[in-house]
C-alpha positions as CSV (number, residue, x, y, z in Angstrom):
1,M,21.2,18.5,-45.6
2,S,17.8,19.9,-46.4
3,M,15.5,21.5,-43.8
4,K,13.0,18.6,-44.4
5,S,15.6,16.0,-43.6
6,H,16.7,17.9,-40.5
7,I,13.1,18.0,-39.2
8,S,12.7,14.3,-39.9
9,I,15.8,13.4,-37.9
10,K,14.6,15.5,-35.0
11,T,11.2,13.8,-35.2
12,L,12.8,10.4,-35.2
13,V,15.0,11.3,-32.2
14,L,12.0,12.6,-30.3
15,M,10.0,9.4,-31.1
16,N,12.9,7.3,-30.0
17,R,13.0,9.1,-26.6
18,I,9.2,8.7,-26.2
19,L,9.1,5.0,-27.2
20,K,11.8,4.1,-24.6
21,Y,9.3,4.7,-21.8
22,D,6.7,2.1,-20.7
23,L,3.8,3.6,-22.6
24,I,1.4,0.8,-21.6
25,S,2.0,1.4,-17.9
26,L,1.7,5.1,-18.5
27,L,-1.7,4.6,-20.3
28,A,-2.9,2.4,-17.4
29,Y,-1.8,5.2,-14.9
30,T,-3.6,7.8,-17.0
31,C,-6.8,5.8,-17.1
32,L,-6.8,5.2,-13.3
33,V,-6.1,8.9,-12.5
34,I,-8.9,10.2,-14.8
35,F,-11.3,7.5,-13.5
36,G,-10.3,8.6,-10.0
37,I,-11.1,12.3,-10.6
38,A,-14.5,11.3,-12.1
39,N,-15.3,9.2,-9.0
40,V,-14.1,11.8,-6.5
41,Y,-16.4,14.3,-8.4
42,S,-19.3,11.9,-8.3
43,S,-18.9,10.9,-4.6
44,S,-18.6,14.5,-3.4
45,Y,-21.1,16.1,-5.8
46,T,-23.9,18.2,-4.4
47,E,-26.6,20.5,-6.0
48,S,-24.7,23.5,-4.8
49,F,-21.6,22.4,-6.7
50,T,-20.3,25.1,-9.0
51,S,-17.1,24.1,-10.8
52,I,-14.5,21.3,-10.6
53,F,-11.9,24.0,-10.7
54,D,-13.1,25.4,-7.4
55,Y,-10.1,24.6,-5.0
56,T,-12.4,24.7,-2.0
57,T,-14.2,21.5,-3.2
58,L,-12.7,18.0,-2.9
59,V,-12.4,17.4,-6.6
60,G,-10.8,20.9,-7.0
61,K,-8.1,20.1,-4.3
62,Q,-7.5,16.7,-6.0
63,L,-7.0,18.5,-9.4
64,I,-4.4,20.8,-7.7
65,F,-2.4,17.8,-6.6
66,L,-2.8,16.1,-10.0
67,V,-1.4,19.2,-11.7
68,I,1.5,19.2,-9.2
69,S,2.0,15.4,-9.8
70,V,2.0,15.7,-13.6
71,S,4.3,18.7,-13.5
72,S,6.9,16.6,-11.7
73,L,6.8,14.1,-14.6
74,I,9.1,16.0,-16.9
75,L,11.5,16.8,-14.1
76,I,11.7,13.2,-12.9
77,L,12.0,11.6,-16.3
78,F,15.0,13.7,-17.2
79,T,16.8,13.2,-13.9
80,N,19.7,10.8,-13.7
81,Y,18.9,7.8,-11.6
82,K,22.0,8.5,-9.5
83,F,20.3,11.5,-8.0
84,F,17.7,9.3,-6.4
85,D,20.4,7.0,-5.2
86,N,22.3,9.9,-3.6
87,I,19.3,11.5,-1.9
88,A,17.8,8.1,-0.6
89,S,19.6,8.3,2.8
90,S,18.8,12.0,3.4
91,F,15.2,11.7,2.4
92,Y,14.7,8.6,4.6
93,F,15.9,10.4,7.7
94,L,13.9,13.5,6.7
95,S,10.7,11.4,6.5
96,L,11.5,10.1,10.1
97,I,11.9,13.7,11.3
98,L,8.5,14.6,9.8
99,L,6.9,11.5,11.4
100,V,8.3,12.5,14.8
101,S,7.2,16.2,14.2
102,L,3.6,15.0,13.9
103,F,3.5,14.3,17.7
104,F,4.2,18.0,18.3
105,F,2.7,19.9,15.3
106,G,0.4,17.4,13.7
107,V,-3.4,17.7,13.4
108,E,-5.7,14.9,14.4
109,R,-8.1,13.4,11.9
110,G,-10.1,10.3,12.3
111,G,-8.5,9.5,15.7
112,A,-4.9,9.7,14.3
113,K,-2.4,12.6,14.5
114,S,-1.2,12.1,11.0
115,W,-1.5,15.4,9.2
116,F,0.1,18.8,8.7
117,I,-2.3,21.5,7.6
118,F,-1.2,24.4,5.4
119,G,-4.3,26.6,4.7
120,P,-6.6,24.6,2.4
121,I,-3.9,22.0,1.8
122,S,-3.2,19.1,4.0
123,F,-0.1,16.8,3.9
124,Q,0.3,13.3,5.3
125,P,4.0,12.5,6.0
126,T,3.2,8.8,6.1
127,E,2.8,8.7,2.3
128,F,6.1,10.5,1.9
129,A,7.7,7.9,4.2
130,K,6.7,5.0,1.9
131,L,8.6,6.6,-1.0
132,C,11.6,7.4,1.1
133,T,11.7,3.9,2.7
134,A,11.5,2.3,-0.7
135,L,14.5,4.4,-2.0
136,F,16.6,3.8,1.1
137,L,15.9,0.1,1.3
138,A,16.8,-0.2,-2.4
139,K,20.0,1.7,-1.8
140,F,21.1,-0.5,1.2
141,L,20.2,-3.8,-0.5
142,S,22.0,-2.8,-3.7
143,I,25.3,-2.3,-1.9
144,I,27.6,-5.2,-2.9
145,Q,28.6,-5.9,0.7
146,T,25.0,-6.4,1.8
147,D,24.3,-10.1,2.5
148,L,20.8,-11.1,3.7
149,N,22.4,-14.3,5.1
150,K,24.2,-12.2,7.7
151,I,22.4,-11.4,11.0
152,R,23.9,-7.9,11.0
153,D,22.4,-7.0,7.6
154,I,19.0,-8.6,8.5
155,I,18.9,-6.4,11.6
156,I,19.7,-3.3,9.6
157,V,17.0,-4.1,7.0
158,S,14.5,-4.8,9.7
159,A,15.3,-1.5,11.4
160,I,14.9,0.4,8.1
161,I,11.3,-0.9,7.9
162,L,10.4,-1.1,11.6
163,V,11.4,2.5,12.6
164,P,8.7,4.2,10.5
165,I,6.2,1.5,11.4
166,I,6.7,2.3,15.1
167,F,6.3,6.0,14.6
168,I,3.2,5.5,12.4
169,T,1.6,3.0,14.8
170,A,2.1,5.5,17.7
171,Q,0.0,8.2,15.9
172,P,-2.0,5.8,16.1
173,D,-2.4,4.7,12.5
174,P,-1.8,0.9,12.4
175,G,-3.5,0.6,9.0
176,S,-0.9,2.8,7.3
177,A,1.8,1.0,9.3
178,L,0.6,-2.3,7.9
179,V,1.5,-1.1,4.3
180,F,5.2,-1.3,5.2
181,S,4.9,-5.1,5.5
182,A,4.9,-5.0,1.6
183,F,8.7,-4.6,1.8
184,I,9.0,-8.3,2.7
185,F,8.5,-9.2,-0.9
186,P,11.5,-7.4,-2.4
187,I,13.6,-8.5,0.6
188,L,12.7,-12.2,-0.1
189,R,13.5,-11.6,-3.8
190,E,16.9,-10.3,-2.8
191,G,17.9,-13.4,-0.9
192,L,16.3,-13.4,2.6
193,D,15.7,-17.0,3.7
194,A,12.0,-17.9,3.2
195,K,11.9,-19.3,6.7
196,F,11.8,-15.8,8.1
197,F,8.7,-15.1,6.0
198,F,7.0,-18.3,7.2
199,F,8.1,-17.5,10.8
200,G,6.4,-14.2,10.6
201,L,3.3,-15.8,9.0
202,T,3.2,-18.3,11.8
203,I,3.3,-15.5,14.4
204,L,0.5,-13.7,12.6
205,S,-1.6,-16.9,12.4
206,V,-1.1,-17.5,16.1
207,L,-2.3,-14.0,16.9
208,M,-5.4,-14.3,14.8
209,L,-6.3,-17.8,15.9
210,T,-5.9,-16.7,19.6
211,L,-8.4,-14.0,19.0
212,I,-10.8,-16.6,17.7
213,F,-10.2,-19.5,20.1
214,D,-8.7,-17.7,23.2
215,F,-5.3,-18.4,24.8
216,F,-6.1,-21.7,26.5
217,N,-7.5,-23.4,23.4
218,M,-4.7,-22.0,21.3
219,S,-2.1,-23.4,23.7
220,F,-3.7,-26.8,23.5
221,I,-3.6,-26.6,19.7
222,L,0.1,-25.7,19.7
223,I,1.0,-28.4,22.2
224,A,-1.0,-31.0,20.1
225,I,0.9,-29.9,17.0
226,F,4.2,-30.1,18.8
227,I,3.5,-33.6,20.0
228,S,2.3,-34.7,16.6
229,I,5.6,-33.4,15.0
230,I,7.7,-35.3,17.6
231,L,5.8,-38.6,17.2
232,Y,5.8,-38.3,13.3
233,N,9.6,-37.8,13.2
234,R,10.2,-40.7,15.7
235,R,8.0,-42.9,13.6
236,R,10.0,-42.0,10.5
237,R,13.2,-42.3,12.5
238,I,14.2,-38.8,11.8
239,R,16.5,-37.1,14.3
240,I,15.3,-33.8,15.5
241,N,16.6,-31.0,17.7
242,F,14.1,-31.4,20.6
243,I,15.4,-28.2,22.3
244,K,14.9,-26.2,19.1
245,Y,11.3,-27.4,18.7
246,F,10.5,-26.9,22.3
247,S,11.9,-23.3,22.2
248,A,9.7,-22.6,19.2
249,L,6.7,-24.0,21.0
250,L,7.4,-21.9,24.1
251,F,7.9,-18.8,22.0
252,L,4.5,-19.2,20.2
253,V,2.8,-19.9,23.6
254,V,4.2,-16.6,24.8
255,I,3.0,-14.8,21.6
256,S,-0.5,-16.3,22.2
257,F,-0.5,-15.2,25.8
258,S,0.4,-11.6,24.8
259,T,-2.2,-11.4,22.1
260,N,-4.9,-10.0,24.4
261,Y,-2.6,-7.4,25.8
262,L,-1.5,-6.3,22.3
263,F,-5.1,-6.3,21.1
264,E,-6.4,-4.2,23.9
265,N,-3.5,-1.7,24.3
266,V,-1.9,-1.3,20.9
267,L,-5.1,-1.1,18.8
268,E,-7.8,1.5,19.2
269,Q,-11.4,0.5,19.9
270,R,-12.4,1.2,16.3
271,H,-9.8,-1.2,15.1
272,R,-10.7,-3.9,17.6
273,D,-14.3,-3.7,16.6
274,R,-13.5,-4.0,12.9
275,I,-11.3,-7.0,13.5
276,N,-14.0,-8.7,15.6
277,L,-16.5,-7.9,12.9
278,I,-14.3,-9.7,10.3
279,L,-13.7,-12.6,12.6
280,G,-17.4,-13.0,13.1
281,K,-17.3,-12.3,16.8
282,E,-19.5,-9.3,16.3
283,I,-22.5,-8.5,14.1
284,D,-23.1,-4.7,14.0
285,N,-24.5,-3.5,10.7
286,K,-25.7,-0.2,12.3
287,G,-22.5,0.5,14.3
288,I,-18.9,-0.3,13.5
289,G,-20.0,-2.5,10.6
290,Y,-22.1,0.2,9.0
291,N,-19.5,1.3,6.5
292,I,-18.7,-2.1,5.2
293,N,-22.4,-3.1,5.1
294,Q,-23.4,0.0,3.1
295,S,-20.4,-0.4,0.8
296,K,-21.5,-3.9,-0.1
297,I,-25.1,-2.7,-0.7
298,A,-23.7,0.0,-3.0
299,I,-21.6,-2.5,-5.0
300,S,-24.5,-4.9,-5.3
301,N,-26.8,-2.1,-6.5
302,G,-24.6,-1.6,-9.5
303,G,-25.3,-4.9,-11.1
304,I,-23.5,-5.5,-14.4
305,F,-23.5,-2.1,-16.0
306,G,-24.1,0.2,-12.9
307,T,-26.7,2.9,-12.2
308,G,-24.8,5.4,-14.3
309,F,-22.5,8.4,-13.5
310,L,-23.9,10.6,-10.7
311,E,-26.9,8.2,-10.5
312,G,-25.9,6.1,-7.5
313,T,-28.6,6.1,-4.7
314,Q,-26.0,5.1,-2.0
315,T,-23.6,7.7,-3.3
316,K,-26.1,10.5,-3.6
317,G,-27.7,9.6,-0.3
318,D,-24.3,9.8,1.4
319,F,-25.0,6.4,3.0
320,V,-21.4,5.3,2.8
321,P,-19.1,7.4,5.0
322,R,-15.8,8.3,3.5
323,Q,-17.0,7.2,0.1
324,H,-14.6,9.5,-1.7
325,T,-11.6,8.1,0.2
326,D,-11.3,4.6,1.7
327,Y,-14.6,3.4,0.2
328,I,-14.4,4.9,-3.3
329,F,-14.5,1.3,-4.7
330,S,-18.2,1.2,-3.6
331,T,-18.8,4.3,-5.8
332,I,-17.2,2.5,-8.7
333,G,-19.3,-0.6,-8.0
334,E,-22.6,1.2,-7.8
335,E,-22.3,3.7,-10.7
336,W,-20.2,1.7,-13.1
337,G,-21.2,-1.9,-12.1
338,F,-19.3,-5.1,-12.6
339,I,-17.8,-3.6,-15.8
340,G,-16.3,-0.7,-13.8
341,T,-15.0,-2.8,-11.0
342,F,-13.6,-5.4,-13.3
343,T,-11.9,-2.7,-15.4
344,T,-10.4,-1.1,-12.3
345,I,-9.1,-4.5,-11.1
346,L,-7.8,-5.3,-14.6
347,L,-5.9,-2.0,-14.8
348,F,-4.3,-2.4,-11.4
349,S,-3.4,-6.0,-12.2
350,L,-1.8,-5.0,-15.5
351,L,0.2,-2.3,-13.8
352,I,1.4,-4.5,-11.0
353,I,2.3,-7.5,-13.2
354,R,3.9,-5.4,-15.9
355,I,6.1,-3.4,-13.5
356,T,7.1,-6.6,-11.7
357,I,8.1,-8.3,-15.0
358,R,10.0,-5.3,-16.3
359,A,11.7,-4.9,-12.9
360,E,13.2,-8.3,-13.3
361,K,14.8,-7.2,-16.5
362,Q,16.7,-4.4,-14.7
363,V,20.4,-4.8,-14.9
364,N,21.0,-2.2,-12.1
365,H,20.3,-3.6,-8.7
366,F,19.2,-0.3,-7.1
367,K,16.6,0.3,-9.9
368,R,15.3,-3.3,-9.7
369,I,14.8,-3.3,-6.0
370,Y,13.1,0.1,-6.0
371,C,10.7,-1.0,-8.7
372,L,9.8,-4.2,-6.7
373,C,9.3,-2.1,-3.6
374,F,6.9,0.2,-5.5
375,T,4.9,-2.6,-7.0
376,S,4.7,-4.3,-3.6
377,I,3.3,-1.2,-1.9
378,L,0.9,-0.7,-4.8
379,F,-0.3,-4.3,-4.5
380,I,-0.9,-4.1,-0.7
381,H,-2.9,-0.9,-1.1
382,F,-4.9,-2.3,-3.9
383,F,-5.6,-5.6,-2.1
384,I,-6.5,-4.1,1.3
385,N,-8.7,-1.3,0.0
386,I,-10.8,-3.5,-2.2
387,G,-10.9,-6.1,0.5
388,M,-12.2,-3.5,2.9
389,S,-15.0,-2.4,0.5
390,I,-16.3,-6.0,0.1
391,G,-15.8,-7.0,3.7
392,L,-12.9,-9.4,3.4
393,V,-10.4,-7.5,5.6
394,P,-10.9,-5.0,8.4
395,S,-11.4,-1.4,7.6
396,V,-8.0,0.2,8.3
397,G,-8.2,3.5,6.4
398,I,-6.0,2.7,3.3
399,P,-6.8,4.6,0.1
400,L,-7.0,3.1,-3.4
401,P,-4.0,4.5,-5.3
402,F,-4.6,7.0,-8.0
403,I,-8.3,6.9,-7.4
404,S,-9.2,7.8,-3.8
405,Y,-9.4,11.4,-2.8
406,G,-6.2,12.5,-1.1
407,G,-3.5,14.8,-2.4
408,S,-0.6,13.2,-0.4
409,S,-1.5,9.8,-1.7
410,L,-2.0,10.9,-5.3
411,L,1.3,12.9,-5.3
412,T,3.4,10.2,-3.7
413,F,2.1,7.3,-5.8
414,S,2.5,9.5,-9.0
415,V,6.1,10.3,-8.1
416,M,6.8,6.7,-7.3
417,F,5.4,5.7,-10.6
418,F,7.3,8.4,-12.5
419,I,10.6,7.3,-10.9
420,Y,9.8,3.8,-12.1
421,L,9.3,5.1,-15.7
422,N,12.7,6.8,-15.3
423,F,14.4,3.6,-14.2
424,D,12.7,1.4,-16.7
425,S,13.7,3.6,-19.6
426,S,17.3,2.5,-19.1
427,R,16.7,-1.0,-17.6
428,L,19.3,-2.6,-19.8
429,K,22.1,-0.2,-18.7
430,E,24.2,-0.7,-15.7
431,D,25.1,2.9,-15.6
């Protein structure tokens, strides 16, 4: 065999290895990360700025985590998936230990004790817990004996999700805890009866409506619905379990009655104010509603094509607090306009839809469930963050993946994405 032929075979082998990965998703990820660095730079830029490689600046710190993230790519891609299956349990309990350790060694930021500080680098265990919970949940649900029609397995799955939620809520960081609700989607996919989902949705609806109408009015509404259901079924001559319906009514009344206590004692004042703002019970564009109001002004300033890179008046005037983190979408809206925001939404939508579709083609259950967990978390972050920026949901401190400043978030989401690439490359193999 000639040297030329040997080189050609090696080239073909290399190309085959490269092409087996989801290059479209990898391209979308690359675009989002680069766009994120540009917007972190813009939102934190000052006239005294020297270099993007200065690790004391926000963009410099973000670049450090980007380098660490990209460095993990090769390692993760060439790791056998069974490694992630084997470490899932250990890493999950490690994440719980780290969450508990925050109460003793954590540093408080923004009213929540959610950080470990190591010199110029800060680490948020909550982000790590998302990855670990996704892996552990995938491991448990992929066990052949697991049956989501059994109460025992439902309790175990609920515990896997609720334990980190409890620790994170106690920091207190209810916004980050909310992200863990994303795991309901893969659980439903794996066989959980939809009635549990609608039951949870009903409870959430009762809580929100009670905040709007108060307990007495909500109780009247629930009783009216109960009577209407009874009369309707009697008219249609449908036999119903009266005790079952009455028990459900009593339970929802108790939930409604406890709403005020939960609202006043579980949530902090800043969260209560933001919820009241969204519900229209408060109008405060100079106080708690300042962030959202300024964010909407920044986005509207952008028009179709934006004011241009580093040319945003809201951005440069520092009118939007935390514009490089939770409200970075306002930077995109002002400087890049509708074109920028539309492109951002399009890239996220492409990534979420593509990963979901390819996850369904997975032969291996562990891989499929993990991929669905990842895309669910990605969707919740994407939906809530943009909803915050345009005033559709309360401001709960959730970053925009790959774009917002935050090393822990960038590293965690990058690792989660790289694990997806690893799993997807062998999606037709049971292993």
